[in-house]
C-alpha positions in Angstrom: -37.5 -2.8 -18.9 -38.8 -6.4 -18.6 -36.5 -8.7 -16.7 -34.7 -11.1 -19.1 -35.8 -14.7 -18.9 -33.2 -16.9 -17.3 -32.5 -19.3 -20.2 -29.5 -20.8 -18.6 -31.4 -22.4 -15.6 -30.7 -26.0 -15.0 -33.5 -26.6 -12.5 -34.6 -30.3 -12.5 -32.6 -31.1 -15.6 -30.5 -34.2 -16.3 -26.9 -33.0 -16.7 -23.7 -34.5 -18.1 -20.5 -32.9 -16.5 -17.5 -32.3 -18.7 -14.0 -31.2 -17.6 -10.9 -30.4 -19.7 -8.0 -30.8 -17.3 -5.4 -28.2 -18.0 -3.3 -26.7 -15.2 -6.2 -26.0 -12.7 -5.7 -27.7 -9.3 -8.4 -30.4 -9.0 -9.0 -33.4 -6.9 -7.1 -36.2 -8.8 -9.6 -38.8 -7.8 -12.7 -36.7 -8.3 -11.8 -33.8 -10.6 -15.5 -32.9 -11.2 -16.6 -33.1 -7.6 -16.9 -29.3 -7.2 -18.7 -28.9 -10.5 -21.1 -31.6 -9.4 -21.8 -29.7 -6.2 -22.5 -26.6 -8.3 -24.9 -28.5 -10.6 -26.8 -30.0 -7.7 -27.0 -26.7 -5.9 -28.5 -25.3 -9.1 -31.1 -28.1 -9.1 -29.7 -30.4 -11.8 -29.4 -34.2 -11.6 -26.0 -35.4 -12.6 -26.2 -38.5 -14.8 -22.7 -38.8 -16.2 -19.2 -37.4 -16.3 -16.5 -37.0 -18.9 -13.0 -35.7 -18.6 -10.1 -35.1 -21.0 -6.5 -34.0 -20.3 -5.1 -31.6 -22.8 -2.2 -29.1 -22.9 -4.5 -26.5 -24.5 -8.2 -26.4 -25.4 -9.5 -26.9 -28.9 -10.4 -23.6 -30.4 -13.6 -24.9 -32.1 -15.2 -27.2 -29.4 -12.8 -27.0 -26.5 -12.7 -30.9 -26.5 -11.1 -33.0 -29.1 -13.2 -34.3 -32.0 -13.1 -37.8 -30.6 -14.3 -36.7 -27.2 -17.1 -34.6 -28.7 -18.4 -37.8 -30.4 -18.1 -39.7 -27.1 -19.9 -36.9 -25.4 -22.7 -37.0 -27.9 -23.3 -40.7 -27.3 -23.4 -40.0 -23.5 -26.0 -37.3 -24.0 -28.1 -39.6 -26.1 -27.7 -42.6 -23.8 -28.7 -40.7 -20.7 -31.3 -38.5 -22.4 -29.5 -35.5 -20.9 -31.1 -32.0 -21.0 -27.9 -30.1 -20.5 -24.1 -30.5 -20.7 -22.1 -28.5 -18.2 -18.4 -27.7 -18.7 -16.0 -27.1 -15.8 -14.3 -24.5 -18.0 -15.2 -21.1 -19.5 -16.3 -21.5 -23.1 -16.3 -18.8 -25.8 -19.6 -18.0 -27.5 -18.4 -19.7 -30.7 -17.4 -22.9 -28.8 -20.8 -23.0 -27.1 -22.6 -22.7 -30.4 -20.5 -25.4 -32.1 -21.0 -27.8 -29.2 -24.7 -27.2 -29.1 -24.8 -27.9 -32.9 -22.9 -31.2 -32.4 -24.7 -32.4 -29.3 -28.2 -31.2 -30.1 -28.7 -30.0 -26.5 -28.0 -27.0 -24.3 -24.4 -26.4 -23.3 -23.4 -24.3 -20.2 -20.1 -23.5 -18.8 -19.0 -23.1 -15.2 -19.6 -19.3 -15.0 -23.2 -19.7 -16.2 -24.0 -22.2 -13.5 -22.5 -20.0 -10.8 -24.5 -17.0 -12.1 -27.7 -19.2 -12.1 -27.0 -20.1 -8.4 -26.5 -16.5 -7.5 -29.7 -15.5 -9.3 -31.7 -18.1 -7.3 -30.1 -17.2 -4.0 -30.2 -13.4 -4.2 -32.7 -12.0 -1.7 -31.9 -8.3 -1.2 -32.4 -5.6 -3.8 -28.7 -5.0 -3.9 -27.8 -8.6 -4.5 -30.5 -9.0 -7.3 -29.1 -5.9 -9.1 -25.5 -7.3 -8.8 -26.5 -10.7 -10.2 -28.5 -9.2 -13.0 -25.6 -7.0 -14.0 -23.2 -9.9 -14.0 -25.7 -12.0 -16.1 -26.2 -9.3 -18.6 -22.4 -8.6 -19.0 -21.8 -12.3 -19.5 -24.7 -12.7 -22.0 -23.9 -9.6 -24.1 -21.5 -11.4 -26.5 -23.9 -14.4 -26.6 -27.0 -12.4 -27.7 -27.4 -14.5 -30.9 -28.0 -17.6 -28.7 -29.6 -16.3 -25.5 -31.5 -13.1 -26.3 -33.9 -13.8 -29.2 -36.8 -13.4 -26.7 -36.0 -9.6 -26.7 -37.5 -9.4 -30.2 -40.9 -8.9 -28.5 -39.7 -5.6 -26.9 -39.9 -2.3 -28.8 -37.6 0.7 -28.4 -40.2 3.4 -29.3 -40.8 5.8 -32.1 -37.5 7.2 -33.5 -35.3 4.7 -31.8 -35.0 2.1 -34.6 -32.9 3.1 -37.6 -33.8 2.0 -41.1 -32.7 -1.5 -41.9 -31.4 -2.1 -38.3 -31.3 -5.8 -37.5 -33.2 -7.1 -34.4 -29.9 -8.3 -32.9 -28.6 -4.8 -32.9 -31.7 -3.5 -31.2 -31.3 -6.3 -28.6 -27.7 -5.3 -28.0 -28.7 -1.7 -27.4 -31.4 -2.8 -25.0 -28.9 -4.8 -23.0 -26.3 -2.1 -23.0 -28.8 0.5 -21.8 -29.9 -1.9 -18.9 -26.2 -2.5 -18.0 -25.6 1.3 -17.8 -28.6 1.7 -15.6 -27.6 -1.1 -13.3 -24.1 0.2 -12.9 -25.5 3.6 -11.9 -27.8 2.1 -9.3 -25.0 -0.1 -7.9 -22.7 2.9 -7.7 -25.3 4.7 -5.6 -25.6 1.7 -3.3 -21.8 1.4 -3.1 -21.5 5.0 -2.0 -24.1 4.6 0.6 -22.5 1.3 1.9 -19.1 3.1 2.1 -20.7 5.8 4.3 -22.5 3.2 6.5 -19.3 1.2 7.1 -17.2 4.3 7.7 -19.7 5.5 10.3 -18.9 2.5 12.4 -15.5 3.9 13.4 -16.3 3.6 17.1 -16.1 -0.2 16.8 -13.4 -2.4 15.3 -14.6 -4.6 12.5 -13.7 -8.2 11.8 -14.7 -9.8 8.5 -15.1 -13.5 7.8 -13.9 -14.5 4.3 -13.2 -17.9 2.8 -14.2 -20.5 0.2 -17.8 -21.2 -0.2 -19.2 -23.8 2.2 -16.2 -23.4 4.6 -18.5 -22.8 7.6 -18.4 -19.0 7.9 -22.1 -18.6 8.7 -21.9 -21.4 11.3 -19.0 -19.7 12.9 -20.8 -16.4 12.9 -23.7 -18.0 14.7 -21.5 -19.7 17.2 -19.5 -16.6 18.1 -22.4 -14.1 18.2 -25.5 -16.1 18.9 -27.0 -15.0 15.6 -29.5 -17.0 13.6 -28.0 -16.6 10.2 -28.8 -19.3 7.6 -26.1 -21.9 7.6 -26.5 -24.8 5.1 -24.2 -27.5 3.7 -24.6 -26.0 0.2 -22.4 -23.8 -2.0 -23.2 -20.1 -1.8 -25.8 -20.4 1.0 -25.0 -16.8 1.9 -24.9 -13.9 -0.7 -25.6 -10.9 1.4 -23.3 -9.5 4.1 -24.5 -9.9 7.6 -23.0 -8.0 10.6 -23.4 -8.9 14.2 -21.8 -7.8 17.5 -19.2 -10.1 18.9 -18.3 -9.7 22.6 -14.6 -10.5 22.5 -13.2 -11.5 25.9 -10.4 -9.3 27.2 -11.2 -6.7 24.5 -14.8 -5.7 24.3 -17.4 -5.6 21.5 -16.3 -5.8 17.9 -18.5 -6.1 14.7 -18.2 -9.4 13.0 -19.4 -9.7 9.3 -20.1 -12.7 7.2 -19.6 -12.2 3.5 -20.3 -14.1 0.3 -18.1 -17.2 -0.2 -15.4 -17.4 -2.9 -14.7 -20.2 -5.3 -12.1 -21.3 -7.8 -12.4 -19.3 -11.0 -15.1 -17.0 -9.6 -16.3 -15.0 -12.6 -14.7 -11.5 -12.5 -18.0 -9.9 -13.4 -19.4 -11.2 -10.1 -16.5 -9.8 -8.1 -17.1 -6.4 -9.7 -20.9 -6.6 -9.3 -20.6 -7.5 -5.6 -18.2 -4.6 -4.8 -20.7 -3.0 -2.5 -21.5 -6.3 -0.7 -17.8 -6.8 -0.1 -17.2 -3.3 1.3 -17.2 -4.9 4.8 -14.1 -6.8 3.7 -12.4 -3.8 2.3 -13.0 -1.7 5.5 -12.4 -4.4 8.1 -9.6 -4.1 10.6 -8.9 -7.9 10.5 -9.9 -10.7 8.2 -10.6 -14.2 9.5 -9.9 -16.4 6.5 -12.0 -19.5 7.2 -10.9 -22.7 5.4 -12.5 -26.2 5.3 -9.8 -28.3 6.8 -11.6 -31.5 5.9 -11.5 -30.8 2.1 -8.9 -32.7 0.1 -8.4 -29.4 -1.8 -7.9 -27.2 1.2 -4.5 -25.8 -0.1 -6.0 -24.9 -3.5 -9.1 -23.4 -1.9 -6.9 -21.2 0.4 -4.9 -20.1 -2.7 -8.2 -19.3 -4.5 -9.3 -17.1 -1.7 -6.0 -15.3 -1.7 -6.4 -14.6 -5.4 -9.8 -13.1 -4.9 -8.6 -10.9 -2.0 -5.7 -9.7 -4.2 -8.3 -8.8 -6.9 -10.2 -6.8 -4.3 -6.9 -5.2 -3.3 -7.2 -6.3 0.4 -4.5 -9.0 0.3 -2.2 -6.7 2.4 -4.7 -6.5 5.2 -4.0 -8.3 8.5 -5.4 -11.8 8.1 -5.8 -14.7 10.5 -6.2 -18.2 9.0 -8.9 -20.3 10.6 -8.9 -24.1 9.8 -12.6 -25.1 10.4 -14.1 -28.6 10.5 -11.0 -29.9 12.1 -13.2 -32.6 13.8 -14.0 -34.0 10.3 -10.4 -34.9 9.5 -9.9 -38.7 9.0 -6.9 -39.2 11.2 -4.3 -37.6 13.4 -1.6 -37.8 10.7 -3.7 -35.7 8.3 -4.2 -33.1 11.1 -0.5 -33.0 11.9 0.4 -32.5 8.3 -2.1 -29.6 7.9 -0.8 -27.9 11.1 2.8 -28.3 9.9 1.9 -26.5 6.7 0.0 -23.7 8.5 1.6 -23.5 12.0 0.1 -20.0 12.7 -3.5 -21.0 11.9 -6.2 -21.5 14.5 -7.8 -25.0 14.4 -11.4 -25.3 15.5 -14.8 -26.8 14.8 -17.6 -24.2 14.5 -20.2 -27.0 14.8 -19.0 -28.4 18.1 -17.4 -25.2 19.5 -13.9 -26.8 20.0 -11.2 -24.2 19.6 -13.3 -21.1 19.9 -11.4 -19.9 23.0 -8.1 -20.1 21.0 -9.7 -18.1 18.2 -10.8 -15.4 20.7 -7.3 -15.2 22.1 -5.7 -15.0 18.6 -8.2 -12.4 17.4 -7.5 -10.3 20.5 -3.8 -10.5 20.0 -4.1 -9.5 16.3 -6.3 -6.5 17.2 -4.1 -5.4 20.1 -1.0 -5.0 18.0 -2.1 -1.8 16.5 -3.4 -0.3 19.8 -2.2 0.6 23.2 -4.3 0.2 26.4 -3.5 3.2 28.6 -4.4 4.7 32.0 -4.5 8.5 31.9 -4.5 10.4 35.2 -5.8 13.9 34.7 -8.0 16.7 36.0 -11.7 15.8 35.8 -12.4 19.2 34.2 -10.0 18.6 31.3 -12.7 18.7 28.6 -10.1 19.1 25.8 -8.4 15.8 26.8 -11.7 13.9 27.1 -12.9 15.2 23.7 -9.7 14.1 22.0 -9.8 10.6 23.6 -13.4 10.2 22.5 -12.6 11.3 18.9 -9.5 9.3 18.4 -9.8 6.3 20.7 -12.1 4.3 22.9 -12.7 5.3 26.5 -13.4 2.1 28.4 -13.8 3.3 31.9 -13.3 6.3 34.2 -12.5 6.1 37.9 -12.6 9.2 40.2 -10.4 9.6 43.2 -10.6 12.9 45.0 -9.7 15.6 42.5 -8.3 13.3 39.9 -9.8 10.9 37.3 -8.1 7.8 35.9 -9.3 7.1 32.3 -8.7 3.7 30.9 -8.7 4.0 27.1 -7.5 2.2 24.0 -5.6 4.4 21.5 -4.0 3.6 18.1 -0.3 3.2 18.7 0.5 5.9 16.1 -1.5 8.5 18.0 -0.1 7.9 21.6 2.4 10.7 21.2 -0.3 13.2 20.1 -2.4 12.9 23.3 -2.9 16.5 24.7 -0.6 16.7 27.7 -2.3 19.3 29.9 -0.6 17.9 33.0 -1.9 14.4 32.3 0.0 11.4 33.5 0.0 8.5 30.9 0.9 5.0 31.9 0.4 1.5 30.3 -2.8 -0.2 31.4 -2.2 -3.7 32.8 -5.1 -5.7 31.2 -5.3 -9.2 29.8 -5.3 -7.7 26.3 -2.3 -5.6 26.8 -0.3 -8.3 28.5 -1.2 -10.7 25.7 -0.2 -8.1 23.1 3.2 -7.5 24.8 3.9 -11.2 25.1 3.2 -12.0 21.5 5.9 -12.0 18.9 5.7 -9.7 15.9 3.4 -10.8 13.1 5.0 -13.3 10.7 3.9 -14.3 7.3 2.0 -17.5 6.9 3.7 -20.1 4.8 1.9 -20.7 1.5 1.2 -24.1 0.1 2.3 -25.4 -3.3 5.0 -22.8 -3.8 2.6 -19.8 -3.9 3.8 -16.4 -2.6 3.3 -16.2 1.2 0.5 -13.8 2.2 0.8 -11.3 5.0 -1.3 -13.4 7.4 -0.9 -12.5 11.0 0.3 -15.2 13.4 -1.8 -15.7 16.5 
């Protein structure tokens, strides 16, 4: 099937931004700042802004009738090509607004989908974006899919008197079904790939878009991943080896950034891409400490993690861009709200040692470093250790071997005895693990439920 034309593109268009302020946490001074970043990332030029505070949106046009008239004058005055709402509009509201304003109207979800479509590079990401676009556009066929009238279904596929809109709907539904099948196959393959890495622990970077995850990945692993000061610069998961001092190599993954009101269709479509997050042993939640909305952004990420059903996973909060805070008082206030977070600057490298120590401590809590003294010919013991843990070194003395290994704490009692002597290994990692207090929940801002974030 021919790929649908992206009729919602805002590339090089003059845009008027509109926001209806309900109960969504926004910057009180610049409520449309994030929407402006989305519009500019999509390639639009912002020429004007309009906001209205309401208890509930108008069912017909979302805005009140007076604000619609004011918006129409703004559009005419600035010769705007598109009006972008910081809210999700229904198909009927979009049609009514376009009729009143005589110009194209997009909502927040459409702009995010447009950015994802432009940034998708891999086959998997392109399929995921196309699926999300089609599912979003299905109830809007009357406005967005008239171009499908050029396509034919073939002999015997069109019933007598069937309207073209119904044919278009069947075309889209068939394509959605095919895309879901393709993505299910990719998801199964990704699950097997991630599960096959059981010999290494995995750490996944998650966080709000443009929080600095890719920059942190580059700094920790020496990778050369694209890191731009733009929203959604990274869509595809990238995994690199991270040599963690006092522990050894772990796999560090960078994932797609989250955002407030991220369309649910995108979360579902990118399920395979986010498999690294679902399978990770530890999540590093990277937040932009310099953002005035850092509390709301942290809360938004928690909401997405809950939707992915990984909010119970061990999580370490990382406050990045700490060097960009305006003064010491702001930093002290932030640290007081998140006393267990690690503060750092991925750009300058300050605080990376503290992150390494905290990560080692979090990973060590579920494992035990042991020295096992046994007979060198004890093949059963060696096979069990290789299958259930990680053998770090072997030291031979006369007719005995000392095996330094790392074993999940729950399996220590199952080590085959066979005259083996098991003692704790005195290493920096084990000492750090023993000296650290038990994990505590991280306090949540703005009266939200506290997550199960691990304290460093």
